[in-house]
C-alpha positions, 0 to 999 in steps of 0.5 A, a space after each residue: 455777598 454775591 456769588 452769581 456771575 449774572 443776575 436774575 431778571 425781574 419776574 413778570 406778574 402774570 394775571 388772569 384777565 379782569 384781575 383788579 376790575 371793579 366788582 371782580 373781587 372774586 378773581 384771585 391774583 393767579 395765572 390760569 391758562 386761557 382756553 376760550 375760543 374767542 379769548 384775546 389773550 389766548 391768541 396773544 393780541 397786543 395790550 392784553 398782558 404777558 403770557 407765561 412762556 419759556 423765554 422768561 426763564 432765567 439762565 442756568 447759572 442763576 436759577 434757584 439762587 436765593 436773593 443773597 446769591 447763595 444756593 440751598 443744599 438740603 442736609 440730612 446728616 453730618 456728612 452732607 453738612 460737611 460737604 457744604 464746605 467744599 461748595 462755595 456759594 452754598 448754604 445748608 438747609 436742614 431737612 424737615 425730617 430731622 429730629 430735635 436732637 440731631 438738629 442740635 448736633 448739626 447746629 453745633 457742627 455748623 457753628 464750629 465749621 462756620 457753615 451758614 444754616 438757613 433754617 436755624 
């Protein structure tokens, strides 16, 4: 069930230099900006791997979309839950501050109205 007009571009894997090199198992798979004065990746030499920059950002239409194409809307009460009906392509996600009793009431309302709840 796709609601998006465009699709997200695949994500690049930004790695720290020397990730995966033998004997460097302590280097975790995460990105840290390079700050050394002689660092080749900092000066964007070729064949040193991609560096995060604004050009990798997705378009506004697909940003924050879930893999199935829907968008999350955090719900705190019944009124917010019913507002999901007026927004096609959105799904409800219950707030983590909801009590168990209120959560059960909202689940019952969602089932009656046919609203998709992401964190049942």
